[in-house]
C-alpha positions in Angstrom: 147.7 25.0 90.9 149.8 25.9 93.9 152.9 24.9 91.9 152.0 27.6 89.3 151.7 30.3 92.0 155.0 29.1 93.4 156.7 29.2 90.0 155.4 32.7 89.3 156.7 33.9 92.7 160.0 32.2 92.2 160.5 33.8 88.8 159.7 37.2 90.3 162.1 36.6 93.2 164.9 35.6 90.8 164.3 38.8 88.7 163.9 40.9 91.8 167.5 41.8 92.1 167.7 43.7 88.8 168.6 47.3 89.8 165.9 50.0 89.5 163.2 47.5 88.4 160.0 46.5 90.2 158.9 42.9 89.6 155.4 41.7 90.0 154.6 38.0 90.2 151.2 38.7 88.6 149.7 41.3 86.3 149.4 44.5 88.3 146.5 47.0 88.4 149.0 49.9 88.5 152.7 50.0 87.8 155.8 51.5 89.4 158.0 51.7 86.3 160.3 50.5 85.0 158.8 47.1 86.0 158.1 43.6 84.8 155.4 41.0 85.6 154.9 37.3 85.1 151.9 36.3 83.0 150.6 33.2 81.2 151.6 33.1 77.6 148.4 34.1 75.7 149.8 32.8 72.4 150.6 29.2 73.5 149.2 26.6 75.9 149.9 28.0 79.3 150.4 24.5 80.7 151.0 21.6 78.4 150.8 18.2 80.2 151.7 16.1 77.1 154.8 17.9 75.7 157.2 17.1 78.5 159.9 14.6 77.5 160.1 13.4 81.0 157.1 11.7 82.7 155.6 13.7 85.5 156.8 17.0 84.2 154.6 19.8 82.8 155.7 22.4 80.2 154.7 25.9 81.3 154.8 28.9 79.0 155.1 32.3 80.6 155.6 35.9 79.4 157.7 38.4 81.3 156.3 41.7 80.3 158.6 44.7 80.8 157.4 48.3 80.6 158.9 51.7 81.2 157.7 55.3 81.2 157.5 56.8 77.7 157.7 60.5 78.6 161.2 60.6 77.0 160.7 58.1 74.2 164.4 57.9 73.3 165.4 57.1 76.9 162.6 54.6 77.2 163.9 52.8 74.1 167.4 52.8 75.5 166.2 51.2 78.8 164.3 48.5 76.9 167.2 47.9 74.6 169.4 47.1 77.6 166.7 44.8 79.0 166.2 42.8 75.7 169.9 42.2 75.1 171.0 38.6 75.4 173.7 39.7 77.7 171.3 41.9 79.7 169.9 41.3 83.2 166.8 39.3 82.2 168.6 36.6 80.2 171.5 36.5 82.7 169.1 35.9 85.7 166.5 33.7 84.0 169.0 31.3 82.5 171.4 31.3 85.5 172.5 27.8 86.4 173.0 26.5 89.9 171.6 29.6 91.6 170.3 27.7 94.6 167.0 29.7 94.9 163.4 28.7 95.0 163.1 28.6 91.2 166.0 26.2 91.0 164.3 24.0 93.6 161.1 23.9 91.6 162.5 23.5 88.1 166.2 22.8 88.2 167.8 24.2 85.1 164.8 23.6 82.9 164.1 27.1 81.7 164.7 28.8 78.4 164.1 32.3 77.1 162.6 31.8 73.6 161.7 35.1 72.1 161.3 38.9 72.6 158.3 40.3 70.9 155.4 42.8 71.0 157.6 45.9 71.3 155.2 48.8 71.7 152.6 50.4 73.8 151.1 48.8 76.9 148.3 50.3 79.0 148.3 49.7 82.7 145.9 51.4 85.1 144.9 54.0 82.4 148.5 55.0 81.6 150.3 54.1 78.4 153.9 52.8 78.7 156.5 51.5 76.3 157.4 47.8 76.6 158.0 44.4 75.2 157.6 40.8 76.3 159.9 37.8 76.7 158.5 34.4 76.1 159.9 31.8 78.5 159.4 28.0 78.7 160.1 25.8 81.6 159.4 22.3 82.8 158.4 21.5 86.4 
């Protein structure tokens, strides 16, 4: 499972240069918002060893969960709207081709942002935030 840890860290590293956003490679106990973390997709098989179209590859399904402070609910929604946009920073960085980083070394260009969902409240460390999740699929 070292490959899975390496993929999670590489995903976090690629997203790590989004301005004013903290990225966690794993689900945090507390959050410095706005932030995002990489988690296994609870609604799909996390790792599917039989779905790859190329022998020796495994399909991984991750969620990138993004939250922000909800003290000013309208500003929080504006922040999330910018993040969920197809021309926003998450799509741009996740689907970037020929980046030459650790993620590219692990998976090449075999990544796809599938959906944005679960827009609403998230509780982290006893605090309620506003957020959503991006479902991503990759082959390694």
